[in-house]
SEVO-650284 format. One record per residue (C-alpha): chain; x, y, z. Coordinates in Angstrom, 2 decimals. Each point is the difference from the previous one (the first is absolute). Example, Ala and Ser with C-alpha at 12.3 -4.5 7.8 and 13.67 -1.06 7.14 Angstrom:
% SEVO-650284
+-------+---------+---------+---------+
! chain !      px !      py !      pz !
+-------+---------+---------+---------+
!     A !   12.30 !   -4.50 !    7.80 !
!     A !    1.37 !    3.44 !   -0.66 !
+-------+---------+---------+---------+
This chain:
% SEVO-650284
+-------+---------+---------+---------+
! chain !      px !      py !      pz !
+-------+---------+---------+---------+
!     A !  -42.97 !   11.90 !    7.48 !
!     A !    1.14 !   -2.60 !   -2.50 !
!     A !    3.38 !   -1.46 !    0.86 !
!     A !    2.71 !   -0.35 !   -2.65 !
!     A !    0.92 !   -3.52 !   -0.90 !
!     A !    3.33 !   -1.22 !    1.42 !
!     A !    1.88 !   -2.75 !   -1.81 !
!     A !    2.02 !   -1.95 !    2.58 !
!     A !    2.96 !   -1.66 !   -1.75 !
!     A !    1.88 !   -2.81 !    1.78 !
!     A !    3.08 !   -1.42 !   -1.71 !
!     A !    1.09 !   -3.33 !    1.50 !
!     A !    2.33 !   -2.92 !   -0.40 !
!     A !   -0.27 !   -3.23 !    1.99 !
!     A !   -1.82 !    1.56 !    2.91 !
!     A !   -3.29 !   -1.88 !   -0.07 !
!     A !   -0.75 !    0.19 !    3.70 !
!     A !    0.98 !    3.64 !    0.34 !
!     A !   -1.86 !    1.21 !   -3.09 !
!     A !   -3.20 !   -1.70 !    1.13 !
!     A !    0.27 !    1.73 !    3.38 !
!     A !    0.75 !    3.30 !   -1.76 !
!     A !   -3.06 !   -0.26 !   -2.25 !
!     A !   -2.12 !   -0.93 !    2.98 !
!     A !    0.99 !    3.21 !    1.79 !
!     A !   -0.87 !    2.04 !   -3.13 !
!     A !   -3.40 !   -1.65 !   -0.33 !
!     A !   -0.77 !    1.17 !    3.50 !
!     A !    0.55 !    3.64 !   -1.05 !
!     A !   -2.57 !    2.62 !    0.95 !
!     A !    0.66 !    1.78 !   -3.30 !
!     A !   -2.96 !   -0.75 !   -2.30 !
!     A !    1.52 !    0.05 !   -3.48 !
!     A !    3.04 !   -2.13 !   -0.85 !
!     A !    1.23 !   -2.84 !   -2.16 !
!     A !    2.86 !   -2.37 !    0.73 !
!     A !    2.55 !   -1.15 !   -2.59 !
!     A !    2.60 !   -2.62 !    0.88 !
!     A !    2.97 !   -0.22 !   -2.36 !
!     A !    1.64 !   -3.40 !    0.40 !
!     A !    3.63 !   -0.13 !   -1.08 !
!     A !   -0.16 !   -3.66 !   -1.04 !
!     A !   -0.20 !   -1.35 !    3.55 !
!     A !    0.63 !   -3.70 !    0.45 !
!     A !   -1.99 !   -0.41 !    3.22 !
!     A !   -3.52 !    0.20 !   -1.42 !
!     A !   -0.49 !    3.67 !    0.89 !
!     A !   -2.14 !    0.90 !   -3.03 !
!     A !   -2.29 !   -3.01 !    0.36 !
!     A !   -0.44 !    0.55 !    3.74 !
!     A !   -0.95 !    3.66 !   -0.52 !
!     A !   -2.53 !   -0.87 !   -2.72 !
!     A !   -1.61 !   -2.62 !    2.22 !
!     A !   -0.13 !    2.08 !    3.20 !
!     A !   -0.89 !    3.38 !   -1.65 !
!     A !   -1.88 !   -0.45 !   -3.27 !
!     A !   -0.50 !    3.76 !   -0.37 !
!     A !    3.76 !    0.65 !   -0.08 !
!     A !    1.60 !    0.32 !   -3.41 !
!     A !    3.16 !   -2.12 !   -0.31 !
!     A !    2.53 !    1.02 !   -2.64 !
!     A !    2.61 !   -2.68 !   -0.63 !
!     A !    3.48 !    0.77 !   -1.28 !
!     A !    1.94 !   -2.70 !   -1.80 !
!     A !    3.12 !    0.43 !    2.10 !
!     A !    1.15 !    1.85 !    3.12 !
!     A !    0.49 !    3.44 !   -1.53 !
!     A !    0.47 !    1.82 !    3.33 !
!     A !   -2.03 !    2.40 !    2.04 !
!     A !    0.13 !    2.94 !   -2.41 !
!     A !   -1.28 !   -2.08 !   -2.95 !
!     A !   -2.72 !   -1.40 !    2.24 !
!     A !   -1.18 !    3.46 !    0.97 !
!     A !    0.02 !    1.20 !   -3.58 !
!     A !   -2.03 !   -3.05 !   -1.06 !
!     A !   -2.49 !    0.94 !    2.71 !
!     A !   -0.28 !    3.49 !   -1.42 !
!     A !   -0.99 !   -1.47 !   -3.37 !
!     A !   -2.93 !   -1.79 !    1.62 !
!     A !   -1.08 !    2.76 !    2.39 !
!     A !   -3.19 !    1.96 !   -0.53 !
!     A !    0.17 !    2.29 !    3.04 !
!     A !    0.55 !    3.74 !    0.27 !
!     A !    2.38 !   -0.87 !    2.86 !
!     A !    2.42 !   -2.93 !   -0.06 !
!     A !    1.23 !   -1.50 !    3.25 !
!     A !    3.08 !   -2.22 !   -0.11 !
!     A !    0.36 !   -2.47 !    2.88 !
!     A !    2.74 !   -2.58 !    0.36 !
!     A !   -1.43 !   -3.38 !    0.82 !
!     A !    1.61 !   -0.29 !    3.46 !
!     A !   -2.26 !    2.61 !    1.58 !
!     A !   -3.22 !    0.25 !    1.97 !
!     A !   -1.97 !    3.23 !   -0.27 !
!     A !   -2.06 !    1.66 !    2.66 !
!     A !   -3.70 !    0.24 !   -0.86 !
!     A !    0.10 !    3.74 !   -0.70 !
!     A !    3.26 !   -0.19 !   -2.04 !
!     A !   -1.51 !    0.87 !   -3.38 !
!     A !   -2.35 !    2.61 !    1.38 !
!     A !    2.79 !    1.84 !    1.74 !
!     A !    2.30 !   -0.05 !   -3.04 !
!     A !   -2.74 !    1.18 !   -2.36 !
!     A !   -1.01 !    2.81 !    2.40 !
!     A !    3.58 !    1.22 !    0.24 !
!     A !    0.40 !   -0.15 !   -3.78 !
!     A !   -3.15 !    1.95 !   -0.64 !
!     A !    0.66 !    2.64 !    2.60 !
!     A !    2.99 !    1.25 !   -1.99 !
!     A !   -0.24 !    0.30 !   -3.82 !
!     A !    3.81 !   -0.16 !   -0.21 !
!     A !    0.28 !   -3.23 !    2.00 !
!     A !    0.97 !   -2.64 !   -2.57 !
!     A !    1.31 !   -2.83 !    2.23 !
!     A !   -1.37 !   -0.64 !    3.50 !
!     A !    1.32 !   -2.69 !    2.34 !
!     A !   -0.79 !   -1.34 !    3.47 !
!     A !    1.80 !   -0.49 !    3.24 !
!     A !    1.26 !   -3.59 !    0.09 !
!     A !    0.60 !   -2.22 !    2.99 !
!     A !    1.56 !   -3.44 !    0.43 !
!     A !   -2.84 !   -2.53 !   -0.14 !
!     A !    1.58 !   -2.04 !    2.80 !
!     A !    0.31 !    3.09 !    2.23 !
!     A !   -2.81 !    2.37 !   -1.05 !
!     A !    1.16 !    2.87 !    2.20 !
!     A !    3.49 !    0.03 !   -1.55 !
!     A !    0.57 !    2.17 !   -3.07 !
!     A !    1.37 !   -1.35 !   -3.26 !
!     A !   -0.57 !    3.21 !   -2.06 !
!     A !   -0.94 !    3.56 !    0.86 !
!     A !    1.74 !    1.74 !   -2.91 !
!     A !    3.26 !   -0.46 !   -1.82 !
!     A !    2.90 !    2.14 !   -1.18 !
!     A !    2.75 !   -0.71 !   -2.55 !
!     A !    3.21 !    1.99 !    0.37 !
!     A !    0.72 !    1.42 !   -3.46 !
!     A !    3.78 !   -0.02 !    0.58 !
!     A !    0.64 !   -3.36 !    1.69 !
!     A !   -3.14 !   -1.85 !   -1.19 !
!     A !   -0.69 !   -1.20 !    3.61 !
!     A !   -3.65 !   -0.77 !    0.59 !
!     A !   -1.48 !    0.65 !    3.44 !
!     A !   -3.43 !   -1.32 !    1.03 !
!     A !   -1.36 !    2.42 !    2.55 !
!     A !   -1.26 !   -1.63 !    3.17 !
!     A !    1.28 !   -3.49 !   -0.93 !
!     A !   -0.21 !   -2.35 !    3.00 !
!     A !   -1.31 !    2.71 !    2.31 !
!     A !   -3.00 !   -0.53 !    2.26 !
!     A !   -2.64 !    2.43 !   -1.23 !
!     A !   -0.41 !    2.85 !    2.49 !
!     A !   -1.84 !    2.35 !   -2.38 !
!     A !    3.20 !    1.67 !   -1.21 !
!     A !   -0.90 !   -0.59 !   -3.65 !
!     A !   -3.67 !    0.90 !   -0.08 !
!     A !    0.06 !    2.97 !   -2.39 !
!     A !   -0.67 !   -0.09 !   -3.71 !
!     A !    3.05 !    1.18 !   -1.89 !
!     A !    1.96 !   -0.42 !   -3.17 !
!     A !    2.55 !   -2.80 !   -0.23 !
!     A !    2.49 !   -1.23 !   -2.62 !
!     A !   -1.90 !   -3.13 !   -0.98 !
!     A !   -2.25 !   -2.74 !    1.34 !
!     A !    0.91 !   -3.70 !   -0.11 !
!     A !   -2.15 !   -3.10 !    0.46 !
!     A !   -3.50 !    1.58 !   -0.07 !
!     A !   -1.24 !    3.26 !   -1.45 !
!     A !   -2.71 !    1.72 !   -2.03 !
!     A !    0.52 !    1.79 !   -3.33 !
!     A !   -2.43 !    2.24 !   -1.82 !
!     A !   -0.80 !   -1.00 !   -3.55 !
!     A !    0.91 !    3.48 !   -1.18 !
!     A !    3.60 !   -0.59 !    1.17 !
!     A !    0.29 !   -3.07 !   -2.21 !
!     A !   -1.57 !    1.89 !   -2.87 !
!     A !    2.60 !    2.72 !    0.46 !
!     A !    3.23 !   -1.96 !    0.57 !
!     A !   -0.77 !   -3.61 !   -0.95 !
!     A !    0.45 !   -3.08 !    2.14 !
!     A !    3.03 !   -1.30 !    1.83 !
!     A !    3.30 !   -0.23 !   -1.89 !
!     A !    0.28 !   -3.70 !   -0.96 !
!     A !    3.80 !    0.32 !   -0.14 !
!     A !    0.14 !    0.11 !    3.82 !
!     A !   -1.63 !   -3.46 !    0.35 !
!     A !    0.12 !    0.26 !    3.81 !
!     A !    1.69 !    2.22 !    2.60 !
!     A !   -0.11 !    3.82 !   -0.47 !
!     A !   -3.01 !   -0.43 !   -2.33 !
!     A !   -2.36 !    1.76 !    2.38 !
!     A !    2.56 !    2.73 !    0.63 !
!     A !    0.54 !    0.63 !   -3.69 !
!     A !   -3.72 !    0.19 !   -0.72 !
!     A !   -0.70 !    2.37 !    2.92 !
!     A !    2.87 !    2.27 !   -1.08 !
!     A !   -1.38 !    0.28 !   -3.50 !
!     A !   -3.38 !    0.88 !    1.49 !
!     A !    1.54 !    2.75 !    2.09 !
!     A !    1.82 !    1.43 !   -2.99 !
!     A !   -3.38 !    0.10 !   -1.78 !
!     A !   -1.46 !    2.09 !    2.82 !
!     A !   -1.67 !   -2.62 !    2.19 !
!     A !    0.50 !   -0.58 !    3.73 !
!     A !    0.94 !   -3.28 !    1.66 !
!     A !   -1.87 !    0.01 !    3.29 !
!     A !    0.31 !   -2.08 !    3.20 !
!     A !   -3.47 !   -0.58 !    1.54 !
!     A !    0.37 !   -1.44 !    3.52 !
!     A !   -3.75 !   -0.56 !    0.47 !
!     A !    0.20 !   -2.83 !   -2.57 !
!     A !    1.62 !   -3.09 !    1.45 !
!     A !    1.55 !   -3.15 !   -1.45 !
!     A !    1.67 !   -2.91 !    1.82 !
!     A !    3.06 !   -1.40 !   -1.83 !
!     A !    0.69 !   -3.70 !    0.46 !
!     A !    3.81 !    0.13 !    0.19 !
!     A !    2.36 !   -1.14 !    2.80 !
!     A !    0.79 !    2.41 !    2.75 !
!     A !    3.63 !    1.24 !   -0.08 !
!     A !    0.91 !   -2.25 !    2.92 !
!     A !   -1.46 !   -3.04 !   -1.69 !
!     A !    2.24 !    0.14 !   -3.05 !
!     A !    3.13 !   -2.14 !    0.21 !
!     A !    3.39 !    0.06 !   -1.66 !
!     A !    0.48 !    1.81 !   -3.28 !
!     A !   -3.70 !    0.80 !   -0.45 !
!     A !    0.15 !    2.04 !    3.23 !
!     A !    2.88 !    2.05 !   -1.44 !
!     A !   -1.29 !    0.78 !   -3.53 !
!     A !   -3.68 !   -0.94 !    0.09 !
!     A !    0.06 !   -2.68 !   -2.74 !
!     A !    2.09 !   -2.94 !   -1.19 !
!     A !   -1.06 !   -0.55 !   -3.59 !
!     A !    2.46 !    0.65 !   -2.91 !
!     A !   -2.97 !    1.39 !   -1.97 !
!     A !   -0.73 !    2.65 !    2.64 !
!     A !    3.66 !    0.77 !    0.74 !
!     A !    0.65 !    0.62 !   -3.72 !
!     A !   -2.85 !    2.48 !   -0.37 !
!     A !    0.77 !    1.74 !    3.31 !
!     A !    3.52 !    0.79 !   -1.20 !
!     A !   -1.01 !    0.83 !   -3.58 !
!     A !   -3.05 !    2.13 !    0.74 !
!     A !    1.73 !    2.04 !    2.69 !
!     A !    2.26 !    1.46 !   -2.67 !
!     A !   -2.73 !    0.38 !   -2.58 !
!     A !   -2.18 !    1.95 !    2.43 !
!     A !    2.83 !    2.31 !    0.98 !
!     A !    0.96 !    0.64 !   -3.61 !
!     A !   -3.61 !    0.84 !   -0.81 !
!     A !   -0.80 !    2.33 !    2.95 !
!     A !    3.06 !    1.19 !    1.88 !
!     A !    1.56 !    3.39 !   -0.81 !
!     A !    3.04 !   -0.35 !   -2.23 !
!     A !    2.48 !    0.88 !    2.79 !
!     A !   -1.72 !   -2.43 !    2.41 !
!     A !   -0.07 !   -2.74 !   -2.60 !
!     A !    3.74 !    0.40 !   -0.61 !
!     A !    0.65 !   -0.28 !    3.74 !
!     A !   -2.20 !   -3.07 !    0.14 !
!     A !    1.56 !   -1.76 !   -3.02 !
!     A !    3.57 !    0.77 !    0.95 !
!     A !   -0.18 !   -0.43 !    3.78 !
!     A !   -3.18 !   -1.37 !    1.60 !
!     A !   -0.88 !   -2.65 !   -2.57 !
!     A !    3.51 !   -1.41 !    0.30 !
!     A !   -0.26 !    0.02 !    3.78 !
!     A !   -3.22 !   -2.03 !   -0.32 !
!     A !    1.85 !   -2.37 !   -2.36 !
!     A !    2.82 !   -0.55 !    2.49 !
!     A !   -2.37 !   -0.47 !    2.93 !
!     A !   -2.23 !   -2.49 !   -1.78 !
!     A !    2.93 !   -1.92 !   -1.47 !
!     A !    1.64 !   -0.29 !    3.41 !
!     A !   -3.23 !   -1.03 !    1.71 !
!     A !   -1.07 !   -2.54 !   -2.60 !
!     A !    3.49 !   -1.53 !   -0.19 !
!     A !    0.07 !   -0.30 !    3.83 !
!     A !   -3.27 !   -1.97 !   -0.15 !
!     A !    1.32 !   -2.13 !   -2.84 !
!     A !   -2.85 !    1.14 !   -2.29 !
!     A !    1.95 !    0.26 !   -3.21 !
!     A !   -3.19 !   -0.39 !   -2.02 !
!     A !   -1.24 !    3.28 !    1.53 !
!     A !    3.43 !    1.58 !   -0.40 !
!     A !   -0.06 !   -0.79 !   -3.71 !
!     A !   -3.52 !    1.35 !   -0.29 !
!     A !    0.88 !    3.22 !    1.77 !
!     A !    3.01 !    0.65 !   -2.25 !
!     A !   -2.09 !   -0.69 !   -3.10 !
!     A !   -2.65 !    2.45 !    1.26 !
!     A !    2.60 !    2.58 !    0.89 !
!     A !    1.52 !   -0.14 !   -3.49 !
!     A !   -3.40 !    0.15 !   -1.66 !
!     A !   -0.95 !    3.04 !    2.05 !
!     A !    3.26 !    1.82 !   -0.70 !
!     A !   -0.48 !   -0.73 !   -3.70 !
!     A !   -3.59 !    1.33 !    0.21 !
!     A !   -1.54 !   -3.46 !   -0.29 !
!     A !    1.40 !   -0.67 !   -3.47 !
!     A !    1.93 !   -3.11 !    1.01 !
!     A !   -0.54 !   -3.00 !    2.33 !
!     A !   -3.76 !    0.58 !   -0.03 !
!     A !   -0.87 !   -3.67 !    0.14 !
!     A !   -0.77 !   -1.04 !    3.54 !
!     A !    2.64 !   -2.27 !    1.57 !
!     A !   -2.73 !   -1.96 !    1.80 !
+-------+---------+---------+---------+
């Protein structure tokens, strides 16, 4: 049986070593029909040139500036020819059967629109990074199921999830129906927003544990200081985390839940972040969080320029 073409889209920024390893793992795939598209967000480390030299068959799309992950993925969509599109962040290695397992899961269920793998820490390949995710529609708290657990087979069933970060497959028909990612999100909550629109259009978002990716991020115990507390230390990321939390809740929470969020929980997040960032003396991040908070409360109409 002829296999449908999969377009593997890898957005990247200044990750030359990681993206080369990522592409290498894809090229070892046992799935017979795929293309690879790397979208370079104006890296300054020679990423685009290194990819072109090492993998001449890979298409490299170069953006003129670092437009963020969402813009990179949308640019990849514009170049993709496949009936399935697989988005992979550049700090991942993929198991040899990764594409085959995702395509099989997608084609078993006509309503499956997004399909994503089980993800492990690359440095500890038996320890789970992702086995599903849930976003509380009242508080906005995001919970990664299985995070930091040793895999004992507890999360080995295919099932629907809220969204899939980092690496996932999308059917072309989903994009034809709902469009690409919302460029207004830039980064953070972009995957969640896209998946929610797909669900509202009648598609499923499916966790497929037989597909496996290894995410090259520090283990929780390896993070130090502020990064261990909030996961990042860039004003750019802090701004969009605060801003997009409110935008996502406004867009998808029930009215009563959104009111509770905007009047209570969002302000609790503000107080917690302000106290934490002030305690660490990171007033650049504090300023960025307040700007993002205000932009989110005002529905993104003000303070949209990144503070980075």
